[in-house]
C-alpha positions as CSV (number, residue, x, y, z in Angstrom):
1,M,74.5,35.4,191.6
2,K,71.4,36.7,189.7
3,I,69.5,37.3,193.0
4,K,72.5,39.2,194.4
5,Y,72.7,41.5,191.3
6,I,69.0,42.2,191.3
7,G,69.0,43.2,195.0
8,L,71.9,45.6,194.4
9,A,70.1,47.3,191.5
10,M,66.9,47.8,193.6
11,F,69.0,49.3,196.4
12,T,70.7,51.8,194.1
13,L,67.3,52.8,192.5
14,S,65.8,53.4,196.0
15,L,68.7,55.7,197.0
16,T,68.4,57.7,193.8
17,F,64.6,58.1,194.3
18,S,65.1,59.2,197.9
19,Y,67.8,61.8,196.9
20,A,65.4,63.2,194.3
21,Q,62.8,63.6,196.9
22,E,65.2,65.5,199.1
23,R,66.3,67.9,196.3
24,T,62.8,69.0,195.8
25,K,62.7,70.3,199.4
26,D,66.1,72.2,199.0
27,T,65.7,76.0,199.4
28,I,69.0,76.9,197.6
29,G,68.4,78.5,194.2
30,D,69.7,77.1,190.9
31,Q,72.9,78.5,189.7
32,T,74.7,78.0,186.4
33,V,78.4,77.6,186.4
34,N,80.4,77.8,183.2
35,V,83.8,76.1,183.3
36,I,86.2,77.3,180.6
37,K,89.2,75.3,179.9
38,P,91.4,75.3,176.8
39,Y,91.2,72.2,174.7
40,T,94.5,70.3,174.6
41,P,94.1,67.2,172.5
42,T,96.7,64.5,172.8
43,I,97.5,61.6,170.5
44,S,97.8,58.2,172.2
45,D,100.4,55.8,171.1
46,A,99.3,53.4,168.5
47,F,99.5,49.7,169.1
48,K,102.5,48.3,167.4
49,I,103.7,44.8,166.8
50,K,107.0,44.6,168.6
51,D,108.2,41.4,167.0
52,N,109.1,40.8,163.4
53,P,107.6,37.6,161.9
54,K,109.9,34.7,161.4
55,L,109.5,32.1,158.8
56,N,110.2,28.6,160.1
57,D,110.1,26.6,156.9
58,S,112.4,23.7,156.4
59,N,111.8,23.9,152.6
60,A,113.1,27.5,152.2
61,V,115.8,27.7,149.5
62,K,118.7,30.0,150.2
63,K,119.8,32.4,147.4
64,K,123.1,31.6,145.9
65,E,125.6,34.3,145.0
66,I,126.3,34.4,141.3
67,K,129.5,35.9,139.9
68,Y,129.8,37.2,136.3
69,N,133.1,37.3,134.3
70,I,133.4,39.3,131.0
71,F,136.1,38.5,128.6
72,S,136.8,41.3,126.0
73,I,138.0,39.8,122.7
74,P,138.8,42.3,119.8
75,V,137.1,41.4,116.5
76,A,138.4,42.8,113.2
77,S,135.5,44.0,110.9
78,T,135.9,43.9,107.1
79,F,132.5,45.8,106.4
80,T,132.8,49.2,104.8
81,P,129.5,51.2,104.6
82,A,128.8,52.8,101.2
83,K,128.6,56.6,101.2
84,G,125.1,58.1,100.9
85,K,124.3,60.0,97.7
86,A,121.5,62.6,97.5
87,A,118.9,62.0,94.8
88,T,118.9,64.5,92.1
89,V,115.9,66.8,91.7
90,D,115.1,68.5,88.4
91,K,114.9,72.2,89.2
92,A,112.5,74.4,87.3
93,K,114.2,77.2,85.5
94,A,113.8,80.4,87.5
95,I,111.4,82.8,85.8
96,K,113.0,86.2,85.1
97,L,110.6,89.0,86.0
98,Y,111.0,92.3,84.1
99,D,109.8,95.6,85.3
100,N,108.7,96.9,81.9
101,Y,107.0,95.7,78.8
102,A,105.8,97.0,75.4
103,S,103.1,95.5,73.2
104,L,102.0,96.3,69.6
105,G,99.4,94.7,67.4
106,F,97.5,95.3,64.1
107,G,94.3,93.8,62.9
108,S,91.2,94.0,60.7
109,Y,89.1,97.1,60.5
110,T,92.5,98.9,60.4
111,T,92.8,98.3,64.2
112,I,95.9,99.4,66.1
113,L,96.6,98.2,69.7
114,G,99.6,99.3,71.6
115,E,100.7,99.4,75.3
116,V,103.8,100.4,77.1
117,Y,104.3,100.0,80.9
118,L,107.4,101.4,82.6
119,N,108.6,101.1,86.2
120,H,112.0,102.2,87.4
121,E,113.4,101.7,90.9
122,L,115.2,104.9,92.0
123,S,116.2,103.4,95.3
124,R,115.2,100.7,97.6
125,D,112.1,102.7,98.7
126,E,111.4,104.9,95.7
127,N,109.7,104.0,92.4
128,V,108.7,106.0,89.3
129,G,106.8,104.7,86.3
130,G,104.1,105.3,83.8
131,Y,101.6,103.7,81.4
132,F,100.6,104.4,77.8
133,S,97.9,102.7,75.8
134,H,96.2,103.2,72.4
135,H,93.3,101.3,70.8
136,S,91.8,102.6,67.5
137,S,89.9,101.4,64.5
138,Q,89.0,103.0,61.2
139,G,85.7,101.3,61.3
140,G,83.9,99.6,58.4
141,I,80.6,98.3,59.8
142,D,78.2,97.3,57.1
143,D,75.0,99.4,56.4
144,V,75.8,102.4,58.6
145,L,75.4,105.9,57.1
146,L,78.0,107.8,59.1
147,D,81.6,107.2,60.1
148,D,82.1,104.6,62.8
149,N,85.8,104.9,63.6
150,F,86.9,105.3,67.2
151,S,90.1,105.7,69.3
152,K,91.0,105.5,72.9
153,T,94.4,106.9,74.2
154,K,95.5,106.8,77.9
155,L,98.6,108.3,79.5
156,N,99.6,107.9,83.2
157,A,102.6,108.6,85.3
158,Y,103.3,108.1,89.0
159,Y,105.9,108.4,91.8
160,K,105.9,106.2,94.9
161,K,107.9,106.4,98.1
162,S,108.0,104.1,101.2
163,D,109.1,105.3,104.6
164,R,109.2,103.5,107.9
165,D,105.8,104.6,109.1
166,F,104.0,105.4,105.9
167,T,103.9,105.0,102.1
168,W,102.7,107.7,99.7
169,Q,102.1,108.0,96.0
170,V,101.2,110.8,93.5
171,D,100.0,110.2,90.0
172,G,98.4,112.0,87.1
173,G,97.3,111.4,83.6
174,F,95.4,112.3,80.5
175,N,92.8,110.3,78.5
176,L,91.5,111.1,75.0
177,Q,88.6,109.3,73.4
178,T,86.9,109.9,70.0
179,Y,83.6,108.3,68.8
180,N,80.9,108.9,66.2
181,W,77.2,109.0,66.6
182,Y,76.8,106.6,63.7
183,G,73.6,104.9,64.9
184,V,71.2,106.9,62.7
185,S,67.6,105.7,62.7
186,Q,67.2,104.6,59.1
187,E,63.5,104.4,59.5
188,Y,63.2,108.2,59.3
189,F,66.4,109.3,57.6
190,N,68.4,108.2,54.5
191,E,71.8,109.0,53.2
192,S,70.8,112.2,51.4
193,D,69.6,113.6,54.7
194,L,73.0,113.2,56.2
195,D,75.1,115.1,53.6
196,G,77.8,117.1,55.3
197,I,77.0,115.7,58.8
198,D,80.1,115.3,61.0
199,A,78.9,113.1,63.9
200,G,82.2,113.0,65.7
201,Q,82.6,113.4,69.4
202,T,85.8,113.8,71.4
203,Y,86.2,113.4,75.1
204,N,89.2,114.6,77.1
205,D,90.0,113.8,80.7
206,L,92.8,115.3,82.8
207,Y,93.3,114.0,86.4
208,V,95.8,114.3,89.3
209,G,95.8,112.7,92.7
210,G,97.6,111.2,95.6
211,K,97.3,108.6,98.4
212,I,99.1,107.9,101.7
213,D,99.0,104.7,103.8
214,F,100.1,104.8,107.5
215,E,101.5,101.9,109.5
216,D,100.2,101.4,113.1
217,A,98.4,104.7,113.3
218,I,94.9,105.9,114.2
219,V,94.5,107.3,110.6
220,K,94.9,104.3,108.2
221,D,95.0,106.1,104.9
222,A,94.0,109.2,103.0
223,S,93.5,110.0,99.3
224,L,92.7,113.0,97.1
225,R,91.8,113.1,93.4
226,F,90.8,115.9,91.0
227,R,89.4,115.3,87.6
228,R,88.6,117.6,84.7
229,F,86.4,116.1,82.1
230,G,85.0,117.6,78.9
231,D,84.2,117.2,75.2
232,N,84.4,119.2,71.9
233,H,80.8,120.5,72.4
234,D,81.9,122.9,75.2
235,S,80.8,120.5,78.0
236,A,82.9,120.6,81.2
237,E,82.9,118.8,84.5
238,N,85.1,119.2,87.6
239,R,85.1,116.7,90.4
240,L,87.1,116.5,93.6
241,V,87.0,113.5,95.9
242,A,88.8,113.2,99.3
243,K,88.6,110.1,101.5
244,T,90.2,108.9,104.7
245,S,89.7,106.0,107.1
246,F,90.6,105.9,110.8
247,D,89.8,104.1,114.1
248,F,88.5,105.4,117.4
249,V,87.7,103.8,120.7
250,V,84.3,103.9,122.5
251,Q,84.2,102.0,125.8
252,D,87.0,99.7,124.9
253,A,85.4,99.0,121.4
254,V,87.3,99.8,118.3
255,I,85.2,101.6,115.7
256,K,86.4,101.6,112.1
257,S,85.3,104.7,110.3
258,E,85.4,106.2,106.8
259,F,84.9,109.9,106.0
260,S,84.6,111.3,102.5
261,I,83.9,114.6,100.6
262,D,82.7,114.5,97.0
263,Y,82.3,117.7,95.1
264,I,81.1,117.9,91.5
265,S,80.2,120.8,89.2
266,G,79.5,120.8,85.5
267,T,77.8,122.5,82.6
268,F,76.5,121.7,79.1
269,D,76.5,124.4,76.5
270,R,72.9,123.6,75.5
271,D,70.0,121.4,76.3
272,Y,68.5,119.0,73.8
273,S,66.0,121.6,72.5
274,N,68.8,124.1,71.9
275,I,67.1,126.6,74.3
276,G,69.7,127.2,77.0
277,E,72.6,125.7,78.9
278,I,72.4,123.1,81.7
279,N,74.3,123.6,85.0
280,Y,74.6,121.1,87.8
281,G,76.6,120.8,91.0
282,N,76.6,119.4,94.5
283,V,78.8,118.4,97.4
284,T,78.3,115.4,99.6
285,F,79.8,114.6,103.0
286,G,79.8,110.9,104.0
287,F,80.6,109.3,107.4
288,A,80.5,105.5,107.9
289,P,81.4,104.1,111.3
290,S,81.3,100.3,111.9
291,Y,82.1,97.8,114.6
292,Q,83.2,94.2,113.9
293,L,82.1,91.4,116.2
294,V,83.9,88.1,115.9
295,Q,82.8,85.0,117.8
296,D,84.1,81.6,116.8
297,D,83.0,81.1,113.2
298,L,80.6,84.1,113.1
299,T,81.8,87.6,111.9
300,I,79.4,90.6,111.9
301,D,80.1,94.1,110.8
302,L,77.6,96.5,112.3
303,G,77.6,99.9,110.9
304,V,75.7,102.9,109.5
305,K,76.4,105.4,106.7
306,L,75.5,109.0,107.1
307,A,75.4,111.3,104.0
308,Y,74.7,115.0,103.7
309,L,73.9,116.4,100.3
310,N,74.2,120.1,99.4
311,D,72.9,121.0,95.9
312,T,74.9,124.0,95.1
313,E,72.9,124.8,92.0
314,F,69.4,124.8,93.5
315,S,70.5,125.6,97.1
316,E,68.9,122.5,98.6
317,N,70.1,120.3,101.4
318,K,69.2,116.8,102.4
319,F,70.4,114.3,105.0
320,Y,70.4,110.5,104.4
321,I,70.9,107.5,106.8
322,Y,71.8,104.1,105.3
323,P,72.3,100.7,106.9
324,N,75.8,99.2,106.6
325,I,75.5,95.7,108.0
326,E,77.3,92.5,106.8
327,A,77.7,89.1,108.3
328,S,79.4,85.7,107.5
329,Y,79.3,82.3,109.2
330,R,81.6,79.4,108.5
331,V,79.1,76.5,108.4
332,V,81.7,73.9,107.4
333,D,85.2,75.4,107.4
334,E,86.1,76.5,103.9
335,I,83.5,74.2,102.3
336,L,80.4,76.3,103.1
337,I,80.4,79.9,104.2
338,A,77.0,81.7,104.5
339,F,76.9,85.5,104.2
340,G,74.4,88.3,104.0
341,G,74.0,92.0,104.5
342,L,71.9,95.1,104.3
343,K,73.5,98.2,102.8
344,G,72.7,101.5,101.2
345,D,74.5,104.5,99.6
346,L,74.2,107.9,98.0
347,I,75.7,107.3,94.5
348,Q,77.3,110.4,92.9
349,N,76.6,110.3,89.2
350,S,78.8,112.1,86.7
351,Y,79.2,112.9,83.0
352,Y,82.5,111.0,83.1
353,D,80.8,107.8,84.4
354,F,77.9,108.0,81.9
355,V,80.4,108.3,79.0
356,N,82.5,105.4,80.1
357,E,79.3,103.2,80.2
358,N,77.7,104.6,77.1
359,P,79.9,106.8,74.9
360,F,76.9,107.7,72.6
361,V,75.1,109.9,75.1
362,S,74.3,113.4,74.0
363,P,76.0,116.4,75.6
364,T,72.7,117.6,77.0
365,L,72.3,115.5,80.2
366,L,70.8,116.1,83.6
367,V,73.2,114.9,86.2
368,T,72.0,114.1,89.8
369,P,72.8,111.6,92.5
370,T,71.1,108.2,92.9
371,D,69.6,107.4,96.3
372,Q,70.2,103.6,96.9
373,Q,67.9,103.3,99.8
374,Y,68.9,99.7,100.6
375,K,70.3,96.6,99.1
376,M,69.6,93.3,100.8
377,F,71.7,90.2,99.9
378,V,72.2,86.7,101.1
379,G,74.3,83.8,99.7
380,A,76.8,81.1,100.2
381,K,80.3,80.5,99.0
382,G,83.1,78.0,99.5
383,K,85.0,75.2,97.9
384,L,83.7,71.9,96.4
385,S,87.2,70.6,96.4
386,S,90.7,72.0,96.8
387,N,90.6,73.5,93.3
388,I,86.9,74.3,92.7
389,G,85.3,77.3,94.3
390,Y,81.7,78.5,94.1
391,S,79.5,81.4,95.0
392,L,75.7,81.8,95.1
393,K,74.0,85.1,95.8
394,G,70.5,86.6,95.8
395,S,69.8,90.3,96.3
396,Y,66.9,92.8,96.3
397,S,67.5,96.6,96.1
398,S,65.5,99.8,96.0
399,E,66.9,102.9,94.2
400,K,65.5,106.4,93.8
401,N,66.6,108.3,90.7
402,K,68.3,105.4,89.1
403,A,70.0,106.4,85.9
404,L,68.6,104.6,82.8
405,Y,69.8,105.1,79.2
406,K,67.1,105.9,76.7
407,S,67.1,107.0,73.1
408,N,66.6,110.7,72.5
409,D,63.5,111.9,70.8
410,V,63.9,112.4,67.0
411,P,62.6,115.7,65.6
412,S,61.9,115.8,61.8
413,D,64.0,119.0,61.5
414,A,67.1,117.7,63.3
415,L,69.5,120.6,63.8
416,T,72.5,118.9,65.5
417,E,74.5,115.8,64.6
418,Y,73.1,113.8,67.6
419,Q,69.4,114.3,66.9
420,Y,69.0,111.6,64.2
421,G,68.0,108.9,66.6
422,N,71.7,108.3,67.2
423,S,72.2,109.4,70.8
424,F,70.9,108.8,74.3
425,F,69.8,110.7,77.4
426,V,69.6,109.7,81.0
427,A,66.1,109.0,82.4
428,Y,65.8,108.8,86.1
429,D,63.2,106.5,87.8
430,D,62.6,104.7,91.1
431,V,63.6,101.1,90.4
432,T,63.5,98.0,92.5
433,T,65.8,95.1,91.3
434,F,65.8,91.4,92.2
435,S,68.7,89.3,91.1
436,V,70.2,85.8,91.5
437,A,73.8,85.2,90.7
438,G,76.1,82.2,90.6
439,E,79.8,81.8,90.0
440,L,82.2,78.8,89.6
441,N,86.0,78.9,89.5
442,V,88.1,76.0,88.6
443,D,91.9,76.0,89.1
444,L,93.1,72.5,88.2
445,N,96.7,73.5,88.3
446,R,99.0,76.4,87.6
447,N,98.5,75.8,83.9
448,F,94.7,75.7,83.6
449,T,92.0,78.0,85.1
450,L,88.3,78.3,84.2
451,G,85.6,80.7,85.4
452,V,81.9,80.7,84.8
453,K,79.5,83.4,86.0
454,G,75.8,84.1,85.4
455,E,73.1,86.5,86.8
456,Y,69.4,86.9,86.3
457,F,67.6,90.3,86.9
458,G,64.0,91.3,87.5
459,Y,63.1,95.0,87.5
460,S,60.1,97.1,88.6
461,T,59.8,100.8,87.7
462,D,57.5,103.5,88.9
463,N,57.3,106.0,86.0
464,E,59.0,104.4,83.0
465,S,57.3,101.5,81.4
466,E,60.6,99.5,81.3
467,A,64.0,99.5,82.8
468,W,65.5,100.8,79.6
469,N,68.6,99.1,78.2
470,L,69.1,96.8,81.3
471,P,69.4,93.1,80.4
472,D,67.4,90.4,82.1
473,L,70.3,87.9,81.9
474,T,74.1,88.1,81.7
475,A,76.6,85.2,81.6
476,S,80.3,84.9,81.0
477,V,83.0,82.2,80.7
478,F,86.8,82.8,81.0
479,L,89.5,80.2,80.3
480,D,93.3,80.4,80.4
481,Y,95.6,77.4,79.5
482,Q,99.4,77.2,79.6
483,I,99.8,74.5,76.9
484,S,103.6,74.2,77.2
485,E,106.5,76.3,78.3
486,Q,106.3,78.2,75.0
487,W,102.6,78.0,74.0
488,F,99.6,79.6,75.9
489,A,96.0,80.2,75.0
490,G,92.8,81.6,76.4
491,A,89.2,82.3,75.6
492,S,86.3,84.4,76.9
493,M,82.6,84.3,76.1
494,F,79.8,86.7,77.0
495,F,76.0,86.5,76.8
496,V,73.7,89.4,77.3
497,G,69.9,89.0,77.3
498,E,67.2,91.1,75.8
499,R,66.9,94.8,76.5
500,E,64.1,97.4,75.8
501,D,64.5,100.9,74.4
502,Q,62.1,103.5,73.2
503,S,62.2,106.7,71.0
504,T,59.7,109.2,69.8
505,Y,59.6,110.8,66.3
506,F,58.2,114.3,66.2
507,D,56.9,115.5,62.9
508,I,57.2,119.2,63.0
509,L,55.0,119.9,59.9
510,N,52.3,117.4,61.0
511,P,52.3,116.8,64.8
512,L,49.6,114.2,64.4
513,N,52.2,111.9,62.7
514,T,54.2,111.9,66.0
515,T,55.0,108.2,66.8
516,T,56.5,106.4,69.8
517,T,58.4,103.2,69.1
518,T,59.4,100.6,71.7
519,V,62.3,98.4,70.4
520,T,63.4,95.0,71.8
521,L,67.1,94.5,71.4
522,D,67.9,90.9,70.7
523,S,70.2,89.0,73.1
524,Y,73.7,88.4,71.8
525,F,76.6,86.1,72.3
526,D,80.2,87.3,71.9
527,A,83.1,84.8,71.8
528,N,86.8,85.8,71.9
529,A,90.0,83.7,71.8
530,H,93.8,84.3,71.8
531,V,96.9,82.1,71.2
532,G,100.4,83.1,72.0
533,Y,104.0,81.8,71.6
534,K,106.8,82.7,73.9
535,A,110.0,82.8,71.9
536,N,112.2,83.6,74.9
537,D,112.0,85.2,78.3
538,Q,111.5,88.6,76.7
539,L,109.8,88.2,73.4
540,S,106.4,86.7,72.7
541,F,103.9,86.7,69.9
542,F,100.1,86.6,70.0
543,V,97.0,86.3,67.8
544,K,93.5,87.4,68.9
545,A,90.1,86.8,67.4
546,N,87.1,88.8,68.7
547,N,83.4,88.3,68.0
548,I,84.2,84.9,66.5
549,A,80.5,84.2,65.7
550,S,80.5,87.4,63.7
551,Q,77.2,88.6,65.1
552,N,76.5,92.2,64.1
553,Y,74.4,92.6,67.2
554,N,73.3,96.0,68.6
555,R,74.9,96.8,71.9
556,W,72.7,100.0,71.9
557,S,69.7,100.7,69.7
558,N,70.8,101.5,66.1
559,F,74.5,100.9,67.0
560,P,75.7,97.6,65.4
561,V,79.2,96.4,66.4
562,Q,82.0,95.2,64.2
563,G,81.9,91.6,62.9
564,I,84.7,89.1,63.4
565,Q,88.0,90.9,64.3
566,L,91.5,89.4,63.9
567,L,94.6,91.0,65.4
568,G,98.2,89.9,65.7
569,G,101.2,91.4,67.4
570,A,104.1,91.0,69.8
571,T,105.1,91.8,73.4
572,Y,108.6,92.6,74.6
573,Q,109.7,92.7,78.3
574,F,112.8,94.5,79.4
575,D,114.7,96.3,82.2
576,F,116.5,99.6,82.1
């Protein structure tokens, strides 16, 4: 068989070889033939087992049919479930809130303290109200040569209306303050030099304004306020401030913006040398657009503030650009939030603001804006627990024409009641300030709250030798405690570090005796406390103690404060 197959293979090979020899001699040219035929696939039948398997097992057990019979037998139950009874909960007595209150108190140094607040609902969307307060003392500070009595009276009235798309309010008021320049420099003057001197000063303040808030509108709000401020030495100041905030869209980005106009104009009847009057005035236009970027736990406000100043008195114009950037990042939810920023502003100073910070300034001031070139700050805030919050902050700022309070020069032939080393002027200087601040708030429950705050300052000046009357350290503590339903108490403590001041004494008869004195004002601690008793929902009584340590410290140079002050009174709440 093998020989047979081999022979067959050799024969087939010889035929193939001879055929190839013949094709090489063929004279017919090669042609290419393309056969195109649609592809029609078919599915062949799968192989299937035609027979079902059969089990031939003699041990197979056949299933038996099971029948179930149910017999229903009624059972009489003797169990009776007890009815559920809701547990009783002691409800706290609803606190009645009153729209109005009046308070009156009397104390040492012949002190009178009174307040009245009124609010009446004309309709569901209309309210009218007012506020009146008075605080006065007949004085009695030891070792002062002039009267040291003072009084502060405030009166305000308002009308408010709410509509569907906006809420608007108008208000107006009048303030009256009286003080005395009692801080005479006893190094140069004695009681006989002050015979017939009336060192009283009276400030009057009249204002009117309004505000409107819009709902779901491009313009968010707008406000307008006019203030007329003056004194009994023929000083006068007018100020008009208009502000508005609105949103606009730039390439699908919402830009929040604020626009403001601040106009001020004032005059002093004379300068400190009694030569001529002092006039000042300017108008500033401010525009501050900003864009807020929010991504996960990071929030960034990117903005800039533009300010244009027109000095109407000296016909000078200037344009300012300030950074307006702030950011915060939630490092650990509410536990740790880091924040920082870089900002600046053109601060409009005014006679009204100076008096409210230091009422013993002389009516002979130079008033000009402060250019806060920048203020950088960085810090962290959050919660140590559910009822303890904290904040830490460090900042560095640079200001041109920063206002510093400094004692006026003392001429030996003082002609006015504020030239006895008992008044202050405003010295402007370029100042850089570094500060570190910390704050801790404890809210154990609704009945007890505690707050602690402290801040350290470091100053650097260009022209002045010191940052006059600015402390290097401040601290405060506040505490409120609801002892029981009827009794409540509270306390506050303040610490202010050392300050520097300087004055010059001019000897008119002998100029060589002119001397300049720099004074370091000691740091001071002021503790205050109050206790109250609530007789009923409407009537309560209180007792207050101020300057408990009875430190006759000097808040300003040559101006000691009252010692321990005790005051008691009552507060009554009511509705019309």
